[in-house]
C-alpha positions in Angstrom: 0.0 0.0 0.0 1.2 3.4 -0.9 -0.1 5.4 2.1 -0.5 3.2 5.2 0.4 5.8 7.8 -1.8 8.8 7.1 -4.6 9.1 9.5 -5.9 11.6 12.0 -3.9 10.3 14.8 -0.6 9.8 13.0 -0.1 12.4 10.2 2.3 11.4 7.4 5.8 12.7 7.9 6.6 12.9 4.2 6.8 16.4 2.7 5.8 17.5 -0.8 8.6 17.6 -3.3 9.7 20.9 -4.8 7.2 22.0 -7.4 4.2 20.4 -5.7 1.3 22.4 -4.2 3.4 23.9 -1.4 3.7 27.6 -2.1 0.2 28.0 -3.5 0.5 26.6 -7.0 -2.1 24.1 -8.1 -3.8 22.8 -11.2 -7.1 24.7 -10.8 -8.2 26.6 -13.9 -8.1 29.9 -12.0 -4.7 29.3 -10.5 -3.1 27.7 -13.6 -1.7 29.4 -16.7 -3.7 32.6 -17.1 -5.9 32.8 -20.3 -7.1 36.2 -21.4 -10.3 34.7 -22.9 -11.2 33.0 -19.6 -10.4 36.2 -17.6 -12.6 38.2 -19.9 -15.5 35.7 -19.5 -15.2 35.5 -15.7 -14.8 39.2 -14.9 -17.6 41.7 -14.7 -18.5 43.2 -18.1 -18.0 46.8 -17.1 -14.3 46.0 -16.3 -13.9 44.7 -19.9 -15.5 47.8 -21.2 -13.3 49.9 -19.0 -10.2 48.3 -20.6 -11.4 49.1 -24.1 -12.3 52.7 -23.2 -8.9 53.3 -21.5 -7.1 51.7 -24.4 -9.0 54.0 -26.8 -8.4 57.2 -24.9 -4.9 56.5 -23.4 -3.6 54.3 -20.7 -2.4 55.5 -17.3 -0.7 54.0 -14.2 -3.1 53.4 -11.3 -2.8 52.1 -7.8 -5.5 49.9 -6.3 -6.1 49.5 -2.6 -7.6 46.1 -1.5 -9.4 45.7 1.9 -12.1 44.0 3.8 -14.6 45.6 6.2 -14.0 43.1 9.1 -10.9 41.9 10.9 -9.0 39.0 9.2 -5.7 37.3 9.1 -3.6 38.2 6.0 -3.5 35.4 3.4 -2.6 37.1 0.1 -0.4 34.5 -1.5 -2.9 32.9 -3.9 -3.9 36.3 -5.2 -0.3 37.6 -5.4 1.0 34.5 -7.2 -1.9 34.6 -9.7 -1.4 38.3 -10.4 2.3 37.7 -11.0 1.5 34.9 -13.6 -1.0 37.2 -15.4 1.6 40.0 -15.5 4.2 37.6 -16.9 1.8 36.3 -19.5 0.8 39.8 -20.6 4.4 41.1 -20.6 3.6 44.0 -18.2 5.1 45.3 -15.0 2.8 45.1 -11.9 3.8 46.0 -8.3 1.9 44.5 -5.4 2.8 46.0 -2.0 1.4 43.7 0.7 0.9 45.8 3.8 0.5 42.9 6.2 2.8 39.9 5.8 1.1 36.4 5.6 -0.3 35.3 8.9 -0.6 38.7 10.6 -3.8 40.3 11.9 -5.5 42.9 9.9 -8.0 45.5 11.3 -11.3 46.1 9.6 -11.0 48.6 6.7 -7.2 48.4 6.7 -5.7 48.0 3.1 -4.1 44.5 2.8 -2.3 45.4 -0.4 -1.7 48.2 -3.0 -1.4 47.0 -6.6 0.1 49.4 -9.1 0.3 49.0 -12.9 -1.4 49.7 -16.2 -5.0 50.6 -15.9 -5.8 48.9 -19.3 -4.3 45.7 -18.0 -5.5 45.7 -14.4 -9.1 46.8 -14.8 -10.3 43.4 -15.9 -8.5 41.6 -13.1 -10.3 43.3 -10.2 -13.2 40.7 -10.0 -10.8 37.7 -9.9 -8.3 39.4 -7.5 -11.1 40.0 -5.0 -12.4 36.4 -5.3 -8.9 35.2 -4.2 -8.5 37.5 -1.3 -11.6 38.0 0.9 -12.8 34.4 1.6 -9.2 33.2 2.2 -8.4 35.8 4.8 -11.6 35.1 6.7 -11.0 31.4 6.7 -7.5 32.1 8.0 -8.9 34.2 10.8 -11.3 31.4 11.7 -8.7 28.7 11.7 -6.4 30.9 13.8 -9.1 31.4 16.4 -9.9 27.7 16.5 -6.4 26.7 17.1 -5.8 29.2 19.8 -9.1 28.3 21.6 -7.8 24.7 21.9 -4.0 25.1 21.7 -3.2 21.5 22.7 -5.6 19.9 20.2 -4.6 18.7 16.8 -6.8 19.9 14.0 -7.5 18.2 10.6 -8.9 20.3 7.8 -12.0 18.7 6.4 -13.3 21.5 4.1 -13.5 19.7 0.8 -17.0 18.3 1.0 -18.4 21.7 1.9 -16.8 23.6 -0.9 -18.3 24.7 -4.2 -15.6 23.2 -6.4 -11.9 22.8 -6.3 -11.0 26.5 -6.5 -12.8 27.1 -3.3 -11.3 24.0 -1.7 -7.8 25.4 -2.5 -8.7 28.7 -1.0 -10.1 27.3 2.2 -7.2 24.9 2.7 -4.7 27.5 2.1 -6.5 29.9 4.4 -6.6 27.3 7.2 -2.9 26.6 6.8 -2.1 30.3 7.2 -4.3 30.7 10.3 -2.8 27.5 11.7 0.8 28.7 11.3 -0.1 32.0 12.9 -1.5 30.1 15.9 1.6 27.7 16.0 3.7 30.8 16.3 1.9 31.5 19.6 2.3 27.9 20.8 -0.7 26.1 19.6 -0.5 22.7 17.8 -2.8 23.8 15.1 -3.7 21.9 11.9 -1.7 18.8 11.3 -3.1 18.0 7.9 -6.0 17.9 5.5 -8.5 15.3 4.4 -7.2 14.8 0.8 -4.1 14.6 -1.2 -4.6 17.6 -3.4 -4.3 20.2 -0.6 -2.2 18.2 1.9 1.1 20.0 1.1 -0.4 23.2 2.5 0.0 21.5 5.8 3.4 20.0 5.0 2.2 16.5 4.4 2.3 14.4 1.2 -1.1 12.8 1.6 -4.6 13.4 3.0 -5.4 12.1 6.5 -8.4 9.9 7.5 -9.4 6.3 8.0 -13.0 5.3 7.6 -16.4 6.9 6.7 -19.8 5.8 7.8 -20.2 4.0 4.4 -17.4 1.5 5.3 -19.0 0.6 8.5 -22.3 0.0 6.7 -20.5 -2.2 4.2 -18.8 -4.2 7.0 -22.0 -4.7 9.0 -20.4 -3.7 12.3 -18.0 -1.2 13.8 -15.6 -4.0 14.9 -15.6 -5.7 11.5 -14.8 -2.3 9.8 -11.9 -1.8 12.1 -10.7 -5.3 11.4 -10.9 -4.7 7.6 -9.0 -1.5 7.9 -6.3 -3.1 10.0 -5.9 -5.9 7.6 -5.3 -3.7 4.6 -3.3 -1.1 6.6 -1.6 -3.0 9.4 1.1 -0.4 10.0 -1.3 2.5 10.3 -2.7 3.8 13.5 -6.4 2.9 13.8 -9.1 5.6 14.0 -12.5 4.0 14.4 -15.8 5.8 13.8 -18.1 4.6 16.5 -21.5 6.4 16.1 -23.0 4.4 13.1 -25.1 2.1 15.3 -25.8 4.5 18.1 -23.5 2.4 20.4 -20.6 4.8 20.8 -19.5 3.5 24.1 -20.2 -0.2 23.5 -18.6 -0.3 20.1 -15.6 1.7 21.2 -14.9 -0.7 24.1 -15.4 -3.7 21.7 -12.8 -2.4 19.3 -10.3 -1.5 22.2 -10.6 -5.1 23.5 -10.0 -6.5 20.1 -6.9 -4.4 19.6 -5.4 -4.2 23.1 -1.8 -3.7 21.9 -2.8 -0.7 19.7 -4.8 0.7 22.6 -1.9 0.3 25.0 0.6 1.9 22.5 -1.6 5.0 21.9 -2.2 4.0 18.3 -5.9 3.5 18.6 -8.4 6.4 18.5 -12.2 6.6 18.6 -14.0 9.2 16.5 -17.2 10.8 17.7 -19.4 12.1 14.9 -22.8 11.7 16.5 -25.3 13.8 14.6 -27.5 16.5 16.3 -30.7 14.3 16.2 -29.7 12.3 19.3 -27.5 12.0 22.3 -24.4 9.8 22.7 -25.2 6.3 23.9 -26.5 6.4 27.5 -26.7 10.2 27.7 -29.8 12.4 28.0 -30.1 16.0 29.3 -29.8 15.0 32.9 -26.9 12.7 32.2 -25.1 15.3 30.2 -25.3 17.8 33.0 -24.1 15.2 35.4 -21.1 14.3 33.2 -20.0 17.9 33.1 -20.5 18.4 36.8 -18.4 15.4 37.6 -15.5 16.5 35.4 -15.6 20.3 35.2 -17.7 21.7 38.0 -19.0 25.2 37.3 -18.8 25.1 33.6 -22.5 24.7 33.1 -23.2 27.8 35.2 -21.0 29.9 33.0 -22.8 29.4 29.6 -24.1 32.6 28.0 -26.4 31.5 25.2 -28.6 28.6 24.0 -26.0 27.7 21.4 -23.3 27.4 24.0 -25.6 25.3 26.2 -26.1 23.0 23.2 -22.4 22.6 22.7 -22.0 21.7 26.3 -24.9 19.3 27.1 -27.0 19.1 24.0 -27.3 16.3 21.4 -24.6 15.4 19.0 -20.9 15.7 19.9 -21.2 17.8 23.0 -18.6 18.5 25.7 -20.5 16.1 27.9 -20.4 13.4 25.2 -16.6 13.8 25.0 -16.2 13.6 28.8 -18.4 10.6 29.0 -16.4 8.7 26.4 -13.2 9.6 28.3 -14.7 8.3 31.6 -15.7 5.0 30.0 -12.4 4.4 28.3 -10.4 5.2 31.4 -12.6 3.0 33.6 -12.2 0.1 31.2 -8.4 0.4 31.3 -7.8 2.3 28.0 -6.3 5.6 29.1 -4.1 5.9 26.0 -7.0 5.6 23.5 -7.4 9.0 22.0 -10.7 10.8 21.2 -11.2 12.4 17.7 -14.2 14.7 17.5 -16.0 16.1 14.4 -19.4 17.6 13.5 -19.8 21.3 13.4 -16.6 22.4 15.2 -16.8 26.2 14.5 -14.9 28.8 16.4 -17.8 29.1 18.9 -18.0 25.4 19.5 -14.2 25.2 20.1 -14.5 28.0 22.6 -17.2 26.1 24.4 -15.0 22.9 24.4 -12.2 25.0 25.9 -14.4 26.3 28.6 -15.5 22.7 29.5 -11.9 21.5 29.3 -13.2 18.7 27.0 -10.6 15.9 26.8 -10.5 15.8 22.9 -7.2 14.9 21.2 -8.0 15.7 17.6 -10.7 17.7 15.9 -11.7 17.2 12.3 -13.5 20.3 10.9 -14.3 22.3 7.9 -16.1 25.0 9.8 -13.3 27.5 9.3 -15.2 28.1 6.0 -16.9 31.5 6.6 -20.6 31.0 7.6 -21.6 34.6 6.8 -20.4 34.9 3.2 -21.2 38.6 3.1 -18.3 39.1 5.5 -15.8 37.8 2.9 -16.5 40.4 0.4 -13.2 42.2 -0.4 -13.3 45.6 -2.1 -10.9 47.4 -4.3 -10.6 51.2 -5.0 -8.2 53.1 -7.2 -6.4 55.6 -5.0 -4.0 57.2 -7.5 -3.9 57.9 -11.3 -0.5 58.5 -12.7 0.7 59.2 -9.1 -2.0 61.7 -8.3 -4.0 60.7 -5.2 -7.7 60.4 -6.1 -10.4 58.2 -4.6 -14.1 58.3 -4.4 -15.7 60.3 -1.5 -15.8 58.3 1.7 -12.7 56.2 0.9 -10.1 58.8 1.8 -8.9 56.5 4.6 -7.3 54.3 1.9 -4.9 57.1 1.0 -3.2 56.7 4.3 -0.5 54.1 4.0 -0.1 51.9 7.1 2.9 53.1 9.1 5.3 51.1 11.1 4.5 47.8 9.4 6.7 45.6 7.2 5.6 46.0 3.6 6.3 43.1 1.3 6.7 44.2 -2.4 6.0 41.8 -5.2 6.8 43.0 -8.7 
């Protein structure tokens, strides 16, 4: 087998070779070799008309300011690299001054970058530049907050199934990797990998992580049999077993642990909780969930501030109480080294609630760094200078003030 050791508990140690996805390149149509016909088809029509008008009456050099209206983490590399490839293909000179280096926090309304070049050649790029900046920076901000909320937890990026195509998948994976590295610089473990091969190199791994979906358990007929099948085909891999298929999370987890005692004792066995929001973990109910938290983290339940937080703590699905109950059962049965992997809606808010409850989770699989309020991802561009003369529409004068005291990264 070509990839036996790449799962949520034991990420692959191999790194991408030079020329692979690391650095932001990929085979997506948007990020590949630029094509003027494709750009013209995908940009807004009035930008195409602007190019024709400017070409007719005389080109000039312009400077664009690009910004978002909410705080983000700077993640401009996809946009900058794509712009550089377009400039090379068109044989033009473009300068991109990135005001906030990759991975740094950016305040609402602060320009992330200033792009200077030919108006006739930049006008039709605005739509595509904005597409590659806003959503990525918000995803980076979300991933950063998640990793800092649970600094000792390993995260796995599982965004692909929630994305509207491969281009979005690349953007979200790259954004998560940027936010993760920013959190790692502050001591967090962060994201250890992604769920598929295509974007794995963003997380410095060669392959995607993961072991078994619900579909495999349905095929096997039992959770234990699915675990046995996986171990037969991948005997050298750590074993991560999904235990919610039959609604017997505790029972099935213990059955697998007893079947593989050596893996359990070596810390190479994990149980993954993915219980959906329509029911409680096996054996839990509202009263039992409250009791589980009170036994393990007294006072947490009295600090909740909203119905959503209460649901994360003691509600249905993968709650803090469910994680604590699984840990209790594993420890009582003599399996203290068996790890708990959790998934199902782990947003920034849910991660904060898990932190407040000191939930004993080892790994979280999530794609919920994808922005949930898409309107907050809208980046904006305004021209702030024509042939070096400052000029901007009324109300955007703040864009004329270049950020002071920051490291500006110039790309040309």
